[in-house]
C-alpha positions as CSV (number, residue, x, y, z in Angstrom):
1,X,0.0,0.0,0.0
2,X,2.9,2.4,0.7
3,X,4.2,1.9,-2.8
4,X,0.9,2.9,-4.3
5,X,0.7,6.0,-2.1
6,X,4.2,7.1,-3.1
7,X,3.5,6.5,-6.8
8,X,0.2,8.4,-6.9
9,X,1.6,11.9,-6.5
10,X,4.2,11.1,-9.2
11,X,1.6,10.0,-11.7
12,X,-0.6,12.9,-10.8
13,X,2.3,15.3,-11.3
14,X,3.2,13.7,-14.6
15,X,-0.4,14.0,-15.8
16,X,-0.6,17.6,-14.7
17,X,2.7,18.5,-16.5
18,X,1.6,16.6,-19.7
19,X,-1.8,18.4,-19.6
20,X,-0.2,21.8,-19.4
21,X,2.2,21.0,-22.3
22,X,-0.6,19.5,-24.4
23,X,-2.8,22.6,-24.0
24,X,0.1,24.8,-24.9
25,X,0.9,22.7,-28.0
26,X,-2.8,22.7,-28.9
27,X,-3.0,26.4,-28.9
28,X,0.1,26.6,-31.0
29,X,-1.4,24.4,-33.7
30,X,-5.2,25.1,-33.4
31,X,-5.2,28.7,-32.1
32,X,-5.9,30.6,-28.9
33,X,-9.4,29.2,-28.6
34,X,-8.2,25.6,-28.2
35,X,-8.5,24.2,-24.7
36,X,-7.9,20.9,-22.9
37,X,-10.5,19.0,-21.1
38,X,-9.5,16.1,-18.8
39,X,-11.8,13.1,-18.8
40,X,-11.7,9.6,-17.3
41,X,-12.2,6.6,-19.6
42,X,-12.6,3.1,-18.4
43,X,-11.0,0.1,-20.2
44,X,-13.9,-2.2,-20.8
45,X,-11.6,-5.3,-20.7
46,X,-9.7,-4.6,-17.5
47,X,-12.0,-2.1,-15.7
48,X,-9.1,0.2,-15.2
49,X,-9.8,3.9,-15.4
50,X,-7.3,6.4,-16.9
51,X,-7.2,10.1,-17.5
52,X,-7.5,11.2,-21.2
53,X,-6.8,14.6,-22.7
54,X,-9.5,15.9,-25.0
55,X,-8.2,18.8,-27.1
56,X,-11.1,20.9,-28.2
57,X,-10.7,23.5,-30.9
58,X,-12.7,25.4,-33.5
59,X,-12.6,24.4,-37.1
60,X,-14.9,25.7,-39.8
61,X,-16.4,22.4,-41.2
62,X,-14.6,19.3,-39.9
63,X,-16.8,16.9,-41.8
64,X,-16.5,18.5,-45.2
65,X,-13.0,20.0,-45.0
66,X,-11.1,16.8,-44.1
67,X,-8.3,17.6,-46.5
68,X,-7.2,20.5,-44.3
69,X,-8.0,18.8,-41.0
70,X,-5.9,15.7,-41.5
71,X,-2.5,17.4,-42.0
72,X,-3.3,19.7,-39.0
73,X,-3.9,16.6,-36.8
74,X,-0.8,15.0,-38.1
75,X,1.3,18.0,-37.4
76,X,-0.1,18.3,-33.8
77,X,0.6,14.6,-33.2
78,X,4.1,14.9,-34.5
79,X,4.7,17.7,-32.0
80,X,2.9,15.8,-29.3
81,X,5.2,12.7,-29.7
82,X,8.2,14.9,-28.8
83,X,6.7,16.5,-25.7
84,X,5.3,13.5,-23.9
85,X,6.2,10.0,-22.7
86,X,4.8,6.8,-24.2
87,X,2.5,6.1,-21.3
88,X,0.8,9.5,-21.8
89,X,0.9,9.4,-25.6
90,X,-2.2,7.3,-25.9
91,X,-4.3,9.6,-23.8
92,X,-5.0,12.3,-26.3
93,X,-8.3,12.8,-28.2
94,X,-8.7,15.5,-30.8
95,X,-12.2,17.0,-31.1
96,X,-12.8,19.6,-33.8
97,X,-15.8,21.8,-32.9
98,X,-17.6,23.3,-35.9
99,X,-17.4,27.1,-35.9
100,X,-19.5,29.5,-37.8
101,X,-16.4,31.3,-39.2
102,X,-12.9,30.0,-39.9
């Protein structure tokens, strides 16, 4: 039990640092209106819960303007790989929010 208690602050600190870095990177690629939302997802096979980072940002028409959206996501993910560790890497979800103007 003492090992779990000692590891918890380290994991929480790593998640907090990764969240701050992820939001900064999101704003660099998606603009100042991009923001990060932390959510908890459950692995249906193991029952384990983990924190995921949802990057929300405005994009004119994500469904019909995929040609522009795809390279933007790729560029963000390329940058994301360089700022985070492998155990945090799988925690990001990109969510384009349709906006009225581009």
